[in-house]
C-alpha positions as CSV (number, residue, x, y, z in Angstrom):
1,M,304.9,-103.3,80.4
2,G,305.0,-100.4,81.4
3,I,307.9,-98.4,82.3
4,L,307.6,-96.6,86.6
5,C,309.4,-92.4,85.5
6,D,310.0,-90.6,88.2
7,Y,311.5,-86.9,87.6
8,F,313.0,-85.2,89.8
9,S,316.0,-82.4,90.6
10,A,319.6,-82.9,92.4
11,P,322.2,-80.8,92.6
12,T,324.7,-82.9,91.2
13,D,324.7,-86.4,89.7
14,E,325.6,-88.0,92.4
15,T,323.2,-87.1,94.5
16,A,320.9,-88.3,91.9
17,A,323.0,-91.6,91.2
18,A,321.7,-92.8,94.9
19,V,318.4,-92.8,93.9
20,A,318.9,-95.4,92.0
21,D,319.8,-97.4,95.4
22,V,316.6,-96.2,97.1
23,L,313.6,-99.2,96.8
24,A,310.4,-96.2,96.7
25,G,312.3,-93.9,94.4
26,P,313.7,-90.5,95.0
27,R,309.8,-89.5,97.4
28,A,311.4,-92.0,99.7
29,A,314.9,-90.2,99.9
30,A,315.8,-89.7,103.4
31,D,318.2,-87.1,103.3
32,P,317.9,-84.6,101.3
33,G,314.0,-86.1,99.9
34,F,313.7,-84.7,96.9
35,E,310.4,-83.7,94.7
36,V,309.1,-85.7,93.0
37,V,307.2,-85.6,89.4
38,E,305.7,-89.4,89.1
39,L,304.8,-90.7,85.5
40,K,303.8,-93.9,83.7
41,G,305.3,-94.9,80.9
42,I,306.5,-91.1,80.0
43,E,310.0,-91.7,79.2
44,P,312.7,-89.6,79.4
45,T,314.6,-89.7,75.7
46,V,312.5,-90.2,73.3
47,Q,309.4,-88.4,74.7
48,L,310.9,-85.6,76.1
49,G,313.0,-85.5,73.8
50,T,310.4,-85.0,71.0
51,L,308.8,-82.4,73.9
52,E,312.8,-80.3,74.0
53,A,312.6,-80.1,70.3
54,L,309.0,-78.8,70.5
55,L,309.5,-76.3,73.6
56,T,313.1,-74.9,71.7
57,G,312.6,-75.1,67.9
58,R,315.4,-77.9,67.6
59,D,315.6,-81.0,65.7
60,Y,315.0,-83.8,67.3
61,D,318.8,-84.5,65.9
62,V,320.6,-81.6,67.3
63,V,318.7,-82.6,70.9
64,T,320.2,-86.4,70.8
65,R,323.8,-84.6,70.4
66,S,323.2,-83.5,73.9
67,P,326.2,-85.0,75.9
68,R,323.2,-84.3,78.8
69,W,320.1,-86.2,76.6
70,G,320.4,-90.0,78.0
71,N,322.9,-89.9,79.9
72,A,322.5,-93.0,82.8
73,V,324.4,-91.4,85.7
74,A,323.3,-94.8,87.4
75,V,322.1,-98.3,86.3
76,R,320.8,-101.1,88.9
77,H,319.8,-103.9,88.4
78,D,320.7,-105.1,84.4
79,G,319.3,-102.1,83.8
80,E,315.8,-102.4,85.1
81,V,316.3,-99.1,87.5
82,L,318.3,-96.2,85.8
83,V,318.3,-92.7,86.6
84,I,319.1,-90.8,83.9
85,S,319.5,-86.9,83.3
86,L,317.8,-84.4,81.2
87,T,319.4,-82.2,79.2
88,D,319.9,-78.7,80.0
89,E,318.2,-77.3,77.8
90,L,314.7,-79.2,78.4
91,H,316.2,-78.1,82.0
92,T,315.1,-74.3,80.6
93,A,312.3,-74.6,78.5
94,L,310.4,-76.0,80.3
95,A,311.7,-73.2,83.4
96,A,310.5,-70.5,81.1
97,A,307.8,-71.8,79.3
98,S,304.1,-69.9,80.5
99,E,301.7,-72.6,81.5
100,S,299.4,-71.3,78.1
101,Q,303.0,-72.4,76.1
102,L,302.9,-75.6,78.2
103,R,299.3,-76.3,77.0
104,E,300.0,-75.4,73.7
105,V,302.8,-77.3,73.3
106,A,300.7,-80.3,74.2
107,V,298.1,-80.8,71.5
108,P,301.5,-81.3,69.1
109,W,303.3,-83.1,71.6
110,S,300.1,-85.4,72.1
111,E,300.2,-86.5,68.1
112,T,303.5,-87.8,68.6
113,E,304.6,-91.1,67.5
114,E,305.3,-92.5,69.9
115,F,302.1,-91.9,72.0
116,W,300.8,-94.3,70.0
117,G,297.7,-92.5,69.3
118,Q,296.8,-92.6,72.7
119,G,298.2,-89.0,74.1
120,E,295.4,-86.9,75.8
121,P,296.6,-83.4,75.5
122,S,294.8,-81.9,78.3
123,I,296.5,-84.4,80.6
124,L,299.2,-84.0,78.8
125,A,298.9,-80.8,79.5
126,E,298.8,-81.1,83.6
127,V,301.8,-83.2,83.3
128,L,303.7,-79.9,81.5
129,I,302.7,-77.8,84.1
130,E,304.3,-79.9,86.6
131,L,307.0,-80.6,84.5
132,G,307.5,-76.8,84.6
133,V,307.0,-76.2,88.1
134,L,310.2,-79.2,89.3
135,A,312.4,-76.6,86.2
136,R,311.3,-73.4,87.8
137,R,312.3,-74.9,91.9
138,A,316.0,-77.1,90.2
139,T,316.4,-73.5,88.9
140,A,316.1,-71.4,92.0
141,R,317.9,-74.1,94.4
142,D,320.4,-74.6,91.1
143,E,319.6,-78.4,90.7
144,R,319.3,-80.1,87.2
145,L,317.2,-82.4,86.1
146,Y,316.5,-86.3,86.7
147,C,314.1,-89.1,86.2
148,R,314.1,-92.5,87.8
149,V,313.1,-95.0,85.9
150,C,311.9,-98.3,87.0
151,V,311.5,-101.3,83.4
């Protein structure tokens, strides 16, 4: 069974948490409506934790000590629907990275054990470019990044 992950930005944890109650996710939210990057199977804790370590040069153990790493701002249906905050450090790194930097980091990211040998660097590069755009737009709106996870 796979997981569906919708990455989006919101001005507050409370606003982001409300997305847990929208059946079809953040893209279907009526107000304020959210820009979304939909990714099946790329989860916000371990996989994006390894991405953050690669982008920032910080050790993975340091990444996981961030108070926003894996922080569930909403949990519904016995944990089948979660809204998880992304770290500010990952947000900053994604927003600051150029397209060529994101394409470069996609290669070692694809080789991490969390992709089970199935990571295709060219596809992951496109994912990272989308997340970079989301991060830059969130920065411009003074918002943070989140992920709605459906198991």
